[in-house]
C-alpha positions as CSV (number, residue, x, y, z in Angstrom):
1,M,-14.9,4.8,18.3
2,R,-12.8,5.8,15.4
3,F,-11.7,3.7,12.5
4,R,-8.8,5.1,10.5
5,K,-6.2,3.5,8.4
6,V,-2.8,5.1,8.0
7,L,-0.4,3.7,5.5
8,T,3.1,5.0,5.9
9,L,6.1,4.3,3.8
10,T,9.2,5.9,5.1
11,L,12.6,6.5,3.4
12,A,15.4,7.4,5.8
13,G,19.0,8.1,4.8
14,A,21.3,5.6,6.5
15,V,24.6,4.1,5.5
16,L,24.9,0.5,4.2
17,T,27.5,-0.5,6.7
18,S,28.7,-3.8,5.4
19,S,28.6,-5.6,2.1
20,A,28.6,-8.9,4.0
21,V,25.4,-8.0,5.9
22,M,23.6,-7.0,2.7
23,A,24.8,-10.0,0.8
24,A,23.4,-12.2,3.6
25,E,20.0,-10.5,3.5
26,I,19.4,-10.6,-0.3
27,N,21.6,-13.5,-1.2
28,P,23.0,-14.1,-3.8
29,T,23.4,-10.4,-4.8
30,K,26.4,-8.8,-3.2
31,V,26.2,-5.1,-2.5
32,T,29.1,-2.8,-1.7
33,A,28.9,-0.2,1.0
34,V,27.9,3.3,0.0
35,R,27.5,6.6,1.6
36,P,24.2,7.9,2.9
37,I,21.2,8.5,0.6
38,S,20.9,12.0,2.0
39,A,24.3,12.9,0.7
40,A,23.3,11.8,-2.8
41,I,20.2,14.0,-2.7
42,E,22.3,17.0,-1.9
43,T,24.3,16.6,-5.1
44,N,21.1,17.4,-7.1
45,N,22.0,14.7,-9.5
46,P,18.8,13.1,-10.8
47,M,20.5,9.7,-11.3
48,I,21.7,8.0,-8.1
49,T,24.9,6.2,-9.0
50,D,27.1,3.8,-7.0
51,K,29.2,6.8,-6.0
52,D,26.2,8.4,-4.4
53,A,23.6,6.0,-2.9
54,H,22.4,2.5,-3.4
55,F,18.8,1.3,-3.6
56,V,18.5,-2.5,-3.7
57,L,15.4,-4.2,-5.0
58,V,14.3,-7.5,-3.5
59,I,11.4,-9.2,-5.4
60,N,9.6,-12.0,-3.6
61,G,12.7,-12.6,-1.5
62,T,15.3,-12.6,-4.4
63,G,17.7,-9.6,-4.6
64,L,18.2,-8.0,-8.1
65,N,21.7,-6.9,-9.1
66,P,21.8,-3.2,-8.3
67,Q,24.3,-2.7,-11.1
68,E,21.7,-3.8,-13.6
69,T,18.6,-2.5,-12.0
70,K,19.4,1.1,-11.1
71,V,16.9,2.9,-8.9
72,Y,16.9,6.7,-8.5
73,L,15.1,9.6,-7.0
74,K,13.3,12.0,-9.4
75,D,13.0,15.6,-8.2
76,N,14.6,14.4,-4.9
77,S,11.3,12.8,-3.9
78,V,9.8,10.2,-6.2
79,T,11.5,6.8,-6.3
80,M,11.8,5.6,-9.9
81,I,12.2,1.9,-10.7
82,P,12.9,0.0,-14.0
83,L,9.6,-1.3,-15.4
84,R,10.7,-4.3,-17.4
85,D,13.0,-5.6,-14.6
86,I,10.2,-5.3,-12.0
87,G,7.5,-6.6,-14.3
88,E,9.4,-9.7,-15.4
89,A,10.5,-10.5,-11.8
90,L,6.9,-10.5,-10.8
91,G,6.0,-12.9,-13.5
92,Y,4.6,-10.5,-16.2
93,Q,5.3,-10.7,-19.9
94,V,6.5,-7.2,-20.8
95,T,6.1,-6.1,-24.4
96,W,6.5,-2.8,-26.4
97,N,3.6,-1.6,-28.5
98,E,5.1,0.6,-31.2
99,A,1.7,1.8,-32.5
100,E,0.5,3.0,-29.1
101,K,4.0,4.0,-27.8
102,S,3.2,2.0,-24.7
103,I,4.5,-0.8,-22.6
104,E,2.1,-3.7,-22.0
105,L,2.2,-6.2,-19.1
106,H,0.4,-9.5,-19.4
107,K,-0.1,-12.2,-16.8
108,G,-3.0,-14.6,-17.1
109,A,-6.1,-12.5,-17.6
110,Q,-4.4,-9.4,-16.3
111,F,-3.5,-6.6,-18.8
112,I,-1.7,-3.4,-17.8
113,M,-0.6,-0.6,-20.0
114,V,1.9,2.2,-19.4
115,K,2.1,5.1,-21.9
116,L,5.7,6.2,-22.5
117,N,6.4,9.7,-21.1
118,E,2.9,10.1,-19.8
119,D,1.2,10.0,-16.4
120,Y,-1.0,7.2,-17.8
121,Y,-1.4,3.8,-16.2
122,S,-4.3,1.5,-16.9
123,F,-5.5,-1.9,-15.6
124,G,-7.5,-4.0,-18.0
125,K,-8.0,-1.0,-20.3
126,M,-10.2,0.6,-17.7
127,A,-10.0,4.4,-17.3
128,P,-6.3,5.3,-16.9
129,V,-5.0,6.2,-13.4
130,K,-2.7,9.1,-12.8
131,L,0.2,8.5,-10.3
132,G,1.5,12.1,-10.3
133,T,4.7,11.1,-12.2
134,A,5.1,10.2,-15.9
135,S,7.1,7.2,-17.1
136,E,10.4,8.1,-18.7
137,I,13.5,6.6,-20.4
138,T,16.7,6.6,-18.5
139,G,19.8,4.6,-19.5
140,N,17.8,2.9,-22.3
141,K,15.2,1.6,-19.8
142,T,11.7,2.7,-19.1
143,Y,11.2,3.9,-15.5
144,I,8.0,4.3,-13.5
145,P,7.3,5.6,-10.0
146,L,7.4,3.1,-7.2
147,K,3.7,3.9,-6.5
148,F,3.0,1.9,-9.7
149,V,3.7,-1.3,-7.8
150,T,1.2,-0.7,-5.0
151,D,-1.5,1.1,-6.9
152,I,-1.5,-0.8,-10.2
153,L,0.2,-4.1,-9.6
154,K,-1.4,-4.4,-6.2
155,A,1.8,-5.8,-4.7
156,E,3.2,-5.0,-1.2
157,V,6.1,-2.6,-0.8
158,N,8.4,-2.3,2.2
159,R,11.6,-0.3,2.4
160,D,14.0,0.0,5.3
161,E,16.5,2.5,6.5
162,T,19.4,0.9,4.5
163,G,17.7,1.6,1.1
164,V,16.4,-1.9,0.5
165,I,13.1,-1.9,-1.3
166,K,11.2,-5.2,-0.9
167,I,8.4,-6.0,-3.3
168,T,6.2,-8.9,-2.5
169,S,3.5,-10.4,-4.8
170,Q,2.2,-13.6,-3.2
171,A,0.2,-16.1,-5.1
172,S,-2.8,-14.9,-3.2
173,S,-2.3,-11.2,-3.8
174,V,-4.9,-11.0,-6.5
175,E,-7.4,-12.9,-4.4
176,K,-6.8,-10.6,-1.5
177,A,-7.1,-7.5,-3.6
178,E,-10.2,-5.4,-3.0
179,S,-12.9,-5.8,-5.6
180,F,-13.5,-3.1,-8.1
181,S,-17.1,-1.8,-8.5
182,I,-19.1,0.1,-11.1
183,I,-22.4,1.9,-10.7
184,G,-24.3,2.2,-13.9
185,E,-27.2,1.3,-16.1
186,I,-27.8,-2.1,-17.6
187,K,-27.5,-1.5,-21.3
188,K,-27.8,-5.1,-22.5
189,I,-28.4,-8.6,-21.0
190,T,-27.2,-11.5,-23.1
191,K,-27.8,-15.1,-22.0
192,T,-25.5,-17.9,-23.1
193,D,-25.4,-21.6,-22.4
194,K,-22.9,-21.1,-19.6
195,N,-23.8,-17.8,-18.0
196,T,-25.4,-14.4,-18.5
197,K,-23.5,-11.3,-19.7
198,I,-24.5,-7.9,-18.5
199,L,-23.2,-4.7,-20.2
200,I,-23.1,-1.9,-17.6
201,E,-22.5,1.7,-18.6
202,E,-21.4,4.0,-15.8
203,N,-23.8,6.9,-15.1
204,I,-22.3,8.9,-12.3
205,P,-23.4,12.5,-12.6
206,G,-20.5,15.0,-13.2
207,K,-17.9,12.3,-13.8
208,K,-16.0,12.9,-17.1
209,D,-14.2,9.6,-17.5
210,T,-17.0,7.2,-17.6
211,Q,-16.5,3.5,-18.4
212,S,-18.3,0.4,-19.5
213,I,-17.8,-3.3,-18.6
214,V,-19.3,-6.6,-19.4
215,L,-19.8,-8.7,-16.3
216,N,-20.3,-12.5,-16.5
217,V,-23.0,-13.6,-14.0
218,G,-22.5,-17.2,-12.9
219,E,-23.6,-19.5,-10.2
220,K,-21.2,-18.0,-7.6
221,T,-22.5,-14.4,-8.2
222,K,-24.4,-12.9,-5.3
223,L,-27.5,-10.8,-6.3
224,V,-28.9,-8.8,-3.5
225,D,-31.0,-5.8,-2.5
226,P,-28.5,-3.9,-0.4
227,L,-31.0,-2.1,1.7
228,N,-32.4,-5.3,3.3
229,D,-29.7,-7.8,2.2
230,E,-32.3,-10.0,0.6
231,E,-31.3,-12.1,-2.3
232,I,-32.8,-11.3,-5.7
233,S,-33.2,-13.4,-8.8
234,L,-31.4,-12.8,-12.1
235,A,-34.8,-12.6,-13.6
236,D,-35.4,-9.5,-11.5
237,L,-32.9,-7.6,-13.5
238,S,-33.9,-5.7,-16.7
239,E,-32.2,-3.5,-19.2
240,G,-32.4,0.1,-17.9
241,D,-32.0,-0.9,-14.2
242,T,-29.3,0.9,-12.2
243,I,-27.0,-1.6,-10.4
244,R,-23.7,-1.7,-8.7
245,G,-21.5,-4.5,-9.9
246,F,-18.5,-5.9,-8.0
247,Y,-15.7,-7.7,-9.9
248,G,-12.2,-8.9,-9.4
249,P,-8.9,-7.4,-10.9
250,A,-8.8,-10.1,-13.6
251,V,-10.4,-8.6,-16.7
252,T,-9.9,-9.1,-20.4
253,A,-8.1,-6.7,-22.7
254,S,-11.2,-6.2,-24.9
255,M,-13.1,-3.0,-25.3
256,P,-15.3,-2.9,-23.2
257,P,-13.4,-5.3,-20.9
258,Q,-15.0,-8.3,-19.4
259,G,-14.8,-9.7,-15.9
260,S,-16.6,-12.1,-13.6
261,A,-19.3,-10.6,-11.3
262,E,-18.7,-11.3,-7.7
263,K,-21.8,-9.5,-6.5
264,I,-24.5,-7.3,-8.0
265,E,-26.6,-4.9,-6.0
266,I,-29.8,-3.5,-7.5
267,L,-30.3,0.2,-6.7
268,Q,-33.9,1.1,-6.8
269,G,-34.3,4.8,-6.2
270,V,-31.0,5.0,-4.3
271,T,-27.4,5.7,-4.9
272,V,-24.2,5.0,-3.0
273,R,-21.7,7.4,-1.6
274,T,-18.4,6.5,0.1
275,G,-16.6,9.1,2.2
276,T,-15.7,10.5,5.6
277,I,-18.1,12.0,8.1
278,S,-16.9,15.6,8.5
279,E,-19.7,16.9,10.6
280,I,-22.5,15.6,12.8
281,I,-25.6,17.8,13.4
282,E,-28.1,16.9,16.1
283,N,-30.9,18.8,17.7
284,E,-34.4,18.2,18.9
285,K,-35.8,18.0,15.3
286,T,-32.9,16.7,13.2
287,K,-30.2,14.1,13.0
288,Q,-27.8,14.7,10.2
289,I,-24.3,13.9,9.0
290,L,-22.1,15.7,6.4
291,V,-20.3,13.2,4.2
292,G,-17.3,14.9,2.6
293,E,-16.6,18.6,2.3
294,R,-19.3,21.2,2.2
295,A,-18.4,22.2,-1.4
296,T,-18.6,18.6,-2.8
297,G,-20.3,16.5,-0.1
298,V,-23.8,15.7,0.9
299,V,-25.8,16.1,4.1
300,L,-27.8,13.0,5.0
301,N,-30.9,13.0,7.2
302,I,-30.7,10.0,9.6
303,S,-34.2,8.9,10.7
304,D,-34.8,6.4,13.4
305,D,-35.5,3.6,10.9
306,V,-32.1,4.0,9.1
307,R,-30.0,0.9,9.6
308,I,-26.5,1.7,10.8
309,I,-24.1,-1.3,10.8
310,T,-20.4,-2.1,10.6
311,E,-18.9,-4.1,7.7
312,D,-19.2,-7.3,9.8
313,N,-22.9,-6.6,10.3
314,Q,-22.8,-5.3,13.9
315,E,-25.7,-3.0,14.7
316,L,-24.8,0.6,15.6
317,S,-26.8,3.7,16.6
318,F,-26.6,7.3,15.6
319,T,-24.7,8.1,18.8
320,D,-22.0,5.7,17.7
321,L,-21.1,7.8,14.7
322,E,-18.1,10.1,14.9
323,E,-16.4,12.7,12.8
324,G,-13.6,11.1,10.8
325,M,-15.3,7.8,10.3
326,E,-15.2,6.3,6.8
327,I,-18.6,5.2,5.7
328,E,-20.6,3.9,2.8
329,A,-24.0,5.5,2.6
330,Y,-27.0,4.4,0.6
331,H,-29.3,7.4,0.1
332,S,-32.2,8.6,-1.9
333,L,-31.7,9.9,-5.4
334,I,-33.9,12.9,-4.5
335,M,-31.7,15.7,-3.2
336,T,-32.3,19.4,-2.5
337,R,-30.6,22.0,-4.7
338,S,-28.8,23.5,-1.7
339,L,-25.0,23.5,-1.2
340,P,-24.3,21.0,0.1
341,P,-27.4,19.1,-1.1
342,I,-29.5,17.2,1.4
343,S,-30.8,13.7,1.0
344,N,-32.4,11.0,3.1
345,A,-30.2,8.2,4.2
346,K,-31.4,4.6,3.7
347,K,-28.5,2.6,5.1
348,I,-25.1,3.5,6.6
349,I,-22.2,1.0,6.7
350,V,-19.2,2.1,8.9
351,K,-16.0,0.9,7.3
352,V,-13.7,-0.9,9.8
353,N,-10.2,-0.4,8.6
354,K,-7.9,-3.1,9.8
């Protein structure tokens, strides 16, 4: 049994054979036929022009005029797209912040910032994300890597062999986006007439870019003990407790940001590690798994009373575990000083990638 998810985005060089075909696909934009993308790459020209190759952007089913929304390849590999054109087409308000030398995108409670000429992309003023390519000015427009759309805007990207890049941000995209989470210490609990605010400060050992967030705990927030899935009361939480808070992508632009708590797990004497099983060790005395690489991972002892389940709560056994599985492991805070360290597992969740 193996659960793996492979996300593949391909870019093949093929000729746009007919302007009529393209016009029908992305109506009302008319696109003229061009020569293969591969031929454009061979010119070593960083800007792909009409004479070289065409990329056509289709946002939520509407084609953008390729004459006004140029797309080009940077270093012959990274697809660069115009930030303002894409942002506004997806419903964001795009503004320039002169003081910060940054571009800001607003939509509802969403706040996204892009630092000009830096590999710096942040969502809700959380710790910035690096995409491997800095934003840059080309032709009086700010360009960002296509990866920005999937990793930051959480929209879907599909591209075909003709050079058409389709970006889809459905109304339910934000709802379908995976929750964010933070593991940290409760620094302050503030009760209001409507809800309770919990200030959480990240406390992951060895992590340099730590963060804080205020989570609003309301009637819909689930509070649980993750080891036995039993519900806990808000009164059970105290300042100084270590918890894991789950929240959606909609956060305020304040510092620290604020969001709505979807679920809170209280971590008493345990921590959580997500990773891949890279080795399984079993003999007459020991059942162990190595999560991650030997240099940075952890070896977990699996006793007979450790609960092993799938994400949809199906019971598994130690023999069901395989190398390459993605898991989430709750384990003791007590670890040996060996390399890799050894700890006792408390609960294993096998992540079923669909």
